[in-house]
C-alpha positions as CSV (number, residue, x, y, z in Angstrom):
1,M,-24.3,3.5,-4.6
2,L,-22.5,4.2,-1.9
3,T,-19.0,2.1,-1.3
4,S,-18.6,1.0,2.2
5,A,-17.2,-2.2,3.9
6,L,-20.2,-4.6,5.4
7,I,-19.5,-6.6,8.0
8,H,-21.7,-9.2,7.5
9,P,-21.9,-12.5,9.4
10,G,-18.9,-14.7,8.4
11,R,-17.0,-12.2,6.6
12,I,-16.6,-8.2,5.1
13,V,-16.8,-7.6,2.3
14,I,-16.4,-3.9,-0.4
15,Y,-19.8,-3.8,-0.9
16,G,-20.5,-2.5,-4.6
17,T,-17.8,-5.3,-5.9
18,N,-18.4,-9.0,-6.6
19,P,-17.4,-10.9,-3.0
20,A,-16.7,-14.3,-5.1
21,S,-13.6,-12.2,-7.4
22,G,-12.2,-13.1,-3.7
23,R,-9.7,-15.1,-2.9
24,D,-10.6,-17.7,0.4
25,P,-8.3,-17.6,2.8
26,R,-8.4,-20.5,4.3
27,F,-7.0,-21.7,0.9
28,M,-3.9,-19.1,0.5
29,S,0.1,-19.4,1.7
30,G,1.7,-16.8,3.8
31,S,3.0,-15.2,0.3
32,Q,-0.5,-15.2,-1.2
33,V,-1.8,-13.9,2.3
34,A,0.6,-10.4,1.3
35,V,-0.6,-10.3,-2.4
36,W,-4.1,-10.3,-1.4
37,S,-4.3,-7.8,0.9
38,K,-1.9,-5.6,-1.2
39,R,-4.7,-6.2,-4.0
40,F,-7.4,-4.0,-2.0
41,S,-5.0,-1.1,-2.2
42,L,-7.3,-1.8,-6.1
43,W,-9.8,0.0,-3.9
44,N,-7.5,3.4,-3.7
45,Y,-8.0,3.4,-8.6
46,T,-11.8,2.7,-8.2
47,V,-13.8,4.9,-4.9
48,Q,-14.0,7.9,-6.7
49,S,-16.1,6.4,-8.9
50,Q,-18.3,4.1,-6.9
51,F,-18.7,6.8,-4.0
52,L,-19.4,9.4,-6.1
53,K,-21.4,7.2,-8.8
54,G,-24.5,9.4,-9.1
55,Q,-23.7,12.8,-7.6
56,A,-21.7,15.7,-8.9
57,Y,-18.6,16.5,-7.1
58,V,-17.4,19.9,-7.0
59,P,-14.5,20.8,-5.1
60,R,-14.9,23.1,-2.3
61,R,-11.7,24.9,-2.2
62,S,-8.4,24.4,-4.3
63,R,-5.9,22.3,-2.0
64,R,-2.9,24.6,-2.9
65,V,-0.5,25.3,-0.3
66,R,-2.0,28.7,1.5
67,V,0.9,31.7,2.4
68,G,1.8,31.6,6.1
69,C,1.9,27.6,6.8
70,T,4.5,26.2,9.0
71,F,7.0,25.3,5.7
72,K,10.6,27.0,5.7
73,G,11.8,27.3,2.1
74,D,10.0,27.0,-1.3
75,I,7.2,25.2,-1.4
76,R,5.7,26.5,-4.7
77,G,3.3,23.4,-6.7
78,L,2.8,22.2,-3.1
79,D,-0.5,20.3,-2.7
80,A,-2.5,17.8,-0.3
81,R,-1.4,15.2,-2.5
82,S,1.9,15.5,-1.6
83,E,1.0,13.6,1.7
84,H,-1.2,10.8,0.4
85,S,1.0,7.5,2.1
86,E,0.2,4.2,0.2
87,S,2.1,2.3,3.5
88,A,-0.6,4.1,5.5
89,N,-3.2,2.8,3.2
90,E,-2.2,-0.9,3.4
91,D,-1.7,-0.7,6.7
92,I,-5.5,0.3,6.7
93,L,-5.9,-2.5,4.8
94,F,-4.0,-5.0,6.7
95,F,-6.0,-4.5,10.3
96,F,-9.5,-4.6,8.1
97,F,-7.8,-8.1,6.2
98,Q,-7.2,-9.1,10.1
99,L,-11.1,-8.0,11.0
100,D,-11.6,-10.2,8.2
101,M,-10.5,-13.1,9.3
102,T,-11.6,-12.7,12.9
103,T,-15.6,-12.6,11.9
104,R,-14.7,-15.1,9.1
105,A,-13.2,-17.4,11.8
106,Q,-15.7,-16.6,14.3
107,Y,-18.9,-17.4,12.5
108,A,-17.2,-21.0,12.0
109,L,-17.0,-22.0,15.0
110,N,-21.4,-20.5,15.2
111,L,-21.4,-23.4,12.7
112,E,-19.9,-25.8,14.4
113,Q,-17.4,-26.1,11.3
114,Y,-14.5,-26.6,13.8
115,D,-11.5,-27.5,10.9
116,I,-12.7,-24.5,8.8
117,A,-12.1,-22.4,11.8
118,Q,-8.7,-23.4,12.9
119,Q,-7.2,-23.0,9.4
120,L,-8.7,-19.2,9.8
121,R,-7.1,-19.1,12.7
122,D,-3.6,-20.0,11.3
123,K,-3.8,-18.3,8.0
124,L,-5.1,-15.2,11.1
125,N,-1.7,-15.9,12.9
126,E,0.2,-15.6,10.0
127,V,-1.1,-12.2,9.1
128,E,-0.9,-10.5,12.7
129,N,2.7,-12.0,12.5
130,E,3.0,-10.0,9.4
131,V,1.8,-7.4,10.8
132,I,3.7,-7.2,13.8
133,R,6.5,-7.4,11.9
134,Q,5.9,-4.4,10.2
135,L,4.7,-2.5,13.6
136,D,7.8,-3.0,15.1
137,S,9.2,-1.5,12.3
138,R,8.0,1.6,12.6
139,R,7.9,1.4,16.3
140,G,10.4,1.2,19.2
141,S,10.8,-2.2,19.8
142,T,12.5,-2.5,16.9
143,A,14.6,1.0,17.5
144,K,15.7,-0.4,20.6
145,S,17.0,-4.5,19.4
146,K,18.9,-2.5,16.6
147,L,20.3,-0.1,19.4
148,Q,21.8,-3.2,21.2
149,D,22.6,-5.0,17.6
150,L,24.6,-1.5,16.8
151,S,26.0,-1.4,20.6
152,I,27.5,-5.2,20.2
153,H,28.6,-3.8,16.8
154,I,30.5,-1.0,18.2
155,L,32.4,-3.6,20.3
156,R,33.4,-5.8,18.0
157,L,34.5,-2.9,15.6
158,R,36.6,-1.3,18.4
159,S,38.5,-5.1,19.1
160,Q,39.4,-6.1,15.4
161,M,40.7,-1.9,15.4
162,Q,42.5,-2.9,18.0
163,I,44.6,-6.0,16.8
164,A,45.3,-4.2,13.6
165,I,47.0,-1.6,15.9
166,E,48.4,-4.4,17.6
167,N,49.9,-5.6,14.0
168,E,50.9,-2.3,13.1
169,N,48.1,-3.1,10.0
170,Y,47.4,0.8,10.5
171,A,45.9,1.1,6.6
172,L,42.7,-1.5,7.8
173,A,42.6,0.6,11.6
174,A,41.8,3.4,9.7
175,K,39.3,1.5,8.4
176,L,37.6,0.0,10.9
177,R,37.6,3.7,12.8
178,D,35.8,4.6,9.9
179,D,33.0,2.6,10.1
180,I,32.9,3.3,14.2
181,S,32.2,6.4,13.4
182,K,29.7,5.3,10.6
183,V,28.2,3.1,13.3
184,E,28.2,5.2,16.1
185,A,26.0,8.5,14.3
186,E,23.4,4.8,13.3
187,S,23.3,4.1,17.0
188,I,22.6,7.6,18.2
189,A,19.9,8.2,15.7
190,A,19.2,4.2,16.8
191,S,18.5,5.9,20.4
192,A,16.8,9.4,19.4
193,K,14.7,7.5,17.3
194,A,13.8,5.2,20.0
195,L,14.1,8.1,23.3
196,A,11.3,9.5,21.0
197,Y,8.7,6.0,20.7
198,D,8.9,6.2,24.6
199,S,8.6,9.9,25.5
200,V,6.1,10.9,23.1
201,Q,2.7,12.7,23.2
202,Y,-0.2,12.5,21.2
203,K,-2.3,15.6,21.1
204,F,-4.9,14.2,18.5
205,R,-6.1,11.0,19.5
206,L,-8.1,8.1,17.7
207,G,-11.6,9.6,15.9
208,Q,-10.8,12.7,15.9
209,K,-11.8,15.1,13.6
210,V,-9.4,17.4,12.4
211,R,-9.1,20.1,10.2
212,H,-5.3,20.7,7.9
213,K,-3.7,23.8,9.1
214,I,-2.6,24.1,5.0
215,F,-5.0,22.6,2.9
216,D,-7.4,23.1,4.9
217,Y,-9.6,19.7,4.1
218,R,-11.9,17.8,6.7
219,G,-10.3,15.0,8.2
220,V,-10.8,12.1,11.2
221,I,-7.7,10.5,12.8
222,C,-7.4,6.4,12.1
223,G,-4.1,6.1,13.1
224,M,-0.6,7.3,14.7
225,D,3.7,7.3,14.5
226,P,5.6,8.8,17.6
227,V,8.1,10.6,14.7
228,C,7.8,9.8,10.1
229,C,8.0,6.5,9.7
230,E,7.9,6.9,5.7
231,S,10.5,6.7,3.2
232,S,13.2,8.8,2.6
233,S,12.0,9.6,-1.0
234,W,8.3,10.4,0.4
235,I,9.8,12.7,3.2
236,E,11.8,14.6,0.3
237,T,8.7,14.7,-2.4
238,A,6.2,15.6,1.2
239,K,9.2,18.3,2.3
240,I,8.3,17.7,5.8
241,N,12.8,18.5,6.3
242,Q,11.2,21.9,5.5
243,L,8.3,21.3,8.6
244,S,10.1,23.3,11.7
245,R,9.4,20.2,13.6
246,G,10.6,18.5,10.5
247,S,9.9,14.3,10.8
248,A,10.5,14.0,14.7
249,Q,7.5,14.5,16.4
250,P,4.0,12.4,15.6
251,F,2.2,11.7,12.6
252,Y,-1.0,10.5,11.8
253,Q,-3.0,8.5,9.3
254,V,-6.0,10.9,8.3
255,L,-9.6,10.1,6.5
256,V,-9.7,12.6,4.1
257,D,-13.7,13.2,3.7
258,I,-14.7,11.6,0.6
259,Y,-16.0,15.6,-1.0
260,E,-13.3,17.3,0.1
261,D,-11.1,15.9,-1.8
262,P,-11.7,12.1,-3.5
263,S,-8.5,11.2,-5.2
264,L,-6.4,11.7,-1.8
265,L,-8.9,9.2,0.6
266,V,-5.4,8.6,3.1
267,A,-3.6,11.0,4.1
268,Y,0.3,10.7,6.1
269,V,0.1,14.3,8.5
270,P,2.9,15.8,10.9
271,Q,1.1,17.0,14.0
272,E,2.3,20.4,13.4
273,N,-0.1,20.7,10.4
274,L,-3.2,19.9,12.0
275,L,-6.2,21.3,14.2
276,L,-9.0,21.3,15.9
277,P,-11.8,22.4,14.6
278,N,-13.8,25.5,16.0
279,P,-16.8,25.5,16.7
280,P,-16.4,21.2,16.9
281,D,-17.3,19.7,13.7
282,T,-20.7,17.9,13.7
283,A,-21.0,17.8,10.5
284,R,-21.6,14.3,8.4
285,F,-18.4,12.8,6.9
286,E,-18.0,10.4,4.6
287,H,-14.9,8.0,3.9
288,P,-15.8,4.4,3.0
289,Y,-13.0,3.1,5.4
290,T,-15.2,4.8,8.8
291,S,-17.7,1.3,8.5
292,F,-15.2,-1.0,9.7
293,L,-12.7,1.7,11.8
294,F,-15.4,3.0,13.7
295,Y,-18.3,2.0,15.6
296,G,-20.0,5.4,15.0
297,T,-19.9,8.7,16.5
298,D,-20.0,9.9,19.2
299,T,-21.9,13.3,21.3
300,A,-19.7,15.5,20.2
301,G,-19.3,14.8,16.7
302,D,-16.2,12.2,16.8
303,F,-16.0,8.3,15.4
304,I,-15.4,6.2,18.2
305,P,-12.8,3.9,17.5
306,V,-13.5,-0.1,17.4
307,E,-11.4,-2.0,20.2
308,Q,-9.5,-3.4,17.9
309,L,-8.0,-0.4,16.3
310,R,-7.8,1.3,20.2
311,E,-5.4,-2.0,21.1
312,K,-3.4,-1.9,18.1
313,Y,-2.4,1.6,19.2
314,N,-3.0,1.2,22.8
315,R,-5.0,4.0,23.3
316,P,-7.5,3.9,26.0
317,R,-11.1,5.0,25.8
318,H,-12.3,8.1,25.4
319,E,-15.6,9.1,26.9
320,A,-16.8,12.5,25.6
321,S,-18.0,15.2,27.4
322,F,-20.9,17.2,27.3
323,D,-22.6,20.4,27.6
324,L,-24.6,20.4,31.2
325,D,-25.5,23.8,30.5
326,D,-27.9,22.4,27.5
327,E,-29.2,19.4,29.5
328,D,-30.6,21.4,31.9
329,D,-31.9,23.9,29.0
330,E,-33.6,20.8,27.7
331,Q,-35.1,19.6,30.7
332,D,-36.8,23.7,31.1
333,A,-38.1,23.4,28.1
């Protein structure tokens, strides 16, 4: 039986698991909310066995890197799992948690259980504040505030250095000069990041089916960042700095078709490593997260993101075009 997230009046559960094993969010503290949501990451390790239960998995192709890719330097041993992102997966599960809490609160209102609804709303506000904080750390608002803080810090250091020079404390002045140089370098980096967030142009949209240029697997876009927001260790493991555009390009959260690579689940992929399928991909796409991230598919075979997902990334609604010639042919027939 396939694993999927089922939206049921009053609750969202992971199909194939025991709903009673979950904690009731009404009785959880702020720290417990974070712990509870992270437990969904265990889903990562059970999806393959549940999703493929009773069905033999046959890999479609090797996921080793192909010759002639966009990487520079030595990339031997690199495979698709190098782009697996636990933080991207947790980000999706936080979104899933928000939908669950919203649905529970609305169901309580429908049953006129106003006290329970208010408790759920309070917990939802805690979760949303945490999500906003995490998004701010990945997006331009934090970059801008950091830039302002660094500018103030530089002014303070310069004032202290001037006082040290006037007091002929040249050793301290030299140290402060070095500190100013370091902070100025951070300021330049923060300025570049803030500019990138303001001027980014995304090539792909939410719900769009893509194919990986190097590993050739099928995927669906479910999130995006103007620049790479992963840790330095992840960047090193994925050899992002060997890309022609490095980390200074849009990166996408990509759901990987479970039958293409069941161990990957969610990848964090640079824009230059993604392609639109040609011809358009209208084949069935299997992934346990699609049931709560998308309404379904459009006439072009791409997924239609739920309203909350579009709001999260501030993306417009996309209207799929259709071929008028095909419609005329159908009418003639």
